[in-house]
LUMVEX-768496 format. One record per residue: residue in one letter; x, y, z of N, C-alpha, C, CB in turn. Coordinates in steps of 0.02 Angstrom, whole numbers, padded with zeros to 5 digits, always signed. Last residue first. Glycine has a CB too. Example, Ala and Ser with C-alpha at 12.3 -4.5 7.8 and 13.67 -1.06 7.14 Angstrom:
2
S+00642-00112+00354+00684-00053+00357+00645+00002+00394+00704-00030+00286
A+00660-00284+00390+00615-00225+00390+00660-00165+00390+00565-00224+00452
//
This chain:
64
K-03187-00246+03215-03247-00285+03224-03268-00281+03296-03237-00358+03202
K-03090-00158+03091-03112-00173+03160-03176-00213+03159-03123-00108+03199
A-02943-00105+03014-03004-00145+03007-03025-00165+03077-02993-00209+02961
I-02854+00034+02962-02878-00004+03020-02942-00040+03001-02890+00043+03081
E-02705+00096+02891-02773+00071+02880-02792+00028+02940-02779+00029+02814
V-02594+00232+02862-02621+00181+02907-02691+00161+02886-02621+00207+02980
N-02444+00310+02816-02510+00287+02795-02532+00229+02838-02509+00268+02720
K-02314+00340+02842-02364+00377+02880-02436+00358+02861-02355+00452+02869
G-02255+00180+02814-02235+00249+02825-02286+00284+02868-02226+00286+02758
S-02389+00087+02822-02331+00094+02778-02311+00167+02781-02348+00072+02703
F-02485-00028+02921-02457+00038+02907-02397+00033+02861-02438+00073+02971
T-02631-00098+02988-02576-00105+02941-02551-00035+02925-02597-00144+02876
V-02720-00177+03113-02690-00113+03093-02630-00127+03048-02669-00071+03155
G-02868-00241+03167-02809-00257+03126-02782-00192+03098-02827-00308+03068
C-02951-00264+03317-02927-00215+03268-02866-00243+03232-02909-00148+03303
K-03092-00302+03414-03036-00329+03376-03017-00278+03322-03054-00398+03344
F-03162-00308+03574-03150-00267+03515-03088-00293+03480-03143-00191+03533
V-03279-00387+03666-03211-00396+03640-03207-00356+03576-03194-00473+03628
P-03372-00328+03811-03364-00347+03742-03290-00356+03724-03396-00296+03696
S-03325-00469+03911-03355-00441+03851-03368-00367+03863-03421-00478+03833
I-03269-00618+03978-03254-00546+03971-03287-00523+03906-03177-00532+03971
N-03272-00752+04021-03334-00714+04012-03323-00638+04010-03383-00730+04067
R-03162-00827+04014-03170-00787+04075-03231-00742+04072-03108-00744+04086
S-03167-00879+03888-03174-00926+03944-03183-00889+04011-03113-00972+03948
K-03139-00765+03812-03207-00793+03811-03218-00840+03871-03221-00830+03746
I-03002-00754+03841-03048-00699+03858-03119-00726+03861-03043-00641+03805
V-02950-00868+03784-02945-00859+03857-02995-00806+03880-02873-00839+03878
T-02982-00841+03647-03004-00902+03681-03004-00893+03757-02960-00960+03662
D-02943-00740+03560-02988-00723+03614-03012-00783+03654-03047-00687+03587
Y-02869-00786+03455-02833-00750+03508-02877-00736+03569-02804-00686+03481
Q-02892-00876+03345-02931-00876+03407-02893-00846+03466-02951-00948+03423
K-02844-00873+03221-02798-00898+03272-02829-00898+03342-02734-00857+03273
E-02953-00815+03155-02931-00883+03138-02887-00913+03192-02894-00883+03072
E-02960-00685+03212-03015-00732+03220-02993-00804+03207-03072-00714+03174
I-02838-00629+03175-02858-00628+03245-02912-00681+03258-02884-00557+03266
Q-02845-00643+03035-02795-00681+03074-02814-00685+03147-02726-00649+03066
T-02940-00546+03004-02956-00617+02993-02909-00661+03033-02953-00635+02918
L-02862-00434+03029-02921-00446+03069-02943-00519+03063-02979-00399+03047
T-02770-00451+02925-02746-00452+02994-02804-00464+03042-02712-00386+03012
E-02851-00434+02815-02819-00499+02825-02794-00506+02898-02760-00508+02776
Q-02881-00298+02831-02935-00347+02836-02907-00417+02848-02978-00346+02772
A-02754-00246+02809-02786-00235+02874-02843-00285+02885-02813-00162+02879
L-02735-00284+02676-02692-00313+02728-02722-00303+02798-02623-00281+02725
R-02832-00202+02614-02836-00275+02609-02795-00309+02664-02812-00298+02539
R-02780-00075+02645-02848-00094+02666-02855-00170+02666-02901-00063+02619
L-02656-00082+02580-02658-00075+02653-02726-00095+02680-02642-00002+02673
Q-02698-00087+02448-02663-00145+02476-02663-00142+02552-02590-00148+02450
G-02752+00042+02437-02794-00018+02427-02763-00080+02456-02806-00028+02353
A-02638+00121+02457-02695+00125+02504-02739+00064+02498-02736+00190+02492
S-02486+00025+02428-02538+00073+02409-02595+00071+02461-02566+00057+02339
T-02327+00017+02505-02391-00014+02492-02443+00039+02477-02413-00056+02552
D-02188+00011+02554-02209+00037+02489-02275+00007+02466-02155+00022+02437
K-02208-00119+02672-02163-00072+02638-02193-00053+02570-02093-00102+02629
A-02296-00134+02826-02289-00152+02755-02245-00099+02723-02360-00155+02720
P-02329-00203+02989-02298-00154+02945-02296-00180+02873-02227-00137+02970
K-02465-00234+03087-02424-00263+03034-02395-00207+02992-02465-00313+02990
L-02535-00269+03245-02502-00220+03202-02460-00256+03150-02459-00171+03243
V-02684-00309+03321-02626-00338+03288-02600-00285+03239-02644-00405+03251
I-02770-00298+03472-02743-00261+03415-02683-00299+03387-02723-00189+03437
Q-02910-00313+03568-02857-00351+03537-02834-00314+03474-02880-00424+03519
I-02979-00272+03719-02960-00245+03654-02901-00284+03628-02943-00169+03659
D-03118-00301+03822-03052-00324+03800-03040-00294+03731-03047-00403+03798
P-03207-00217+03956-03197-00240+03887-03126-00263+03875-03215-00184+03838
M-03283-00266+04104-03224-00233+04076-03213-00260+04005-03161-00246+04122
//
């Protein structure tokens, strides 16, 4: 059974380029804070990671 980790971050009045950068930073946060420690200890795979940043109706997603 796969695991899906999603972190959502809202942003105000942000350009598309800034949203892309923030989505990538959110994905980095998932890895740095090791949110998947328990998942790995239970041998669950695959693990999908998504950083989602949005401003109004604009959305950027970084995934790994």
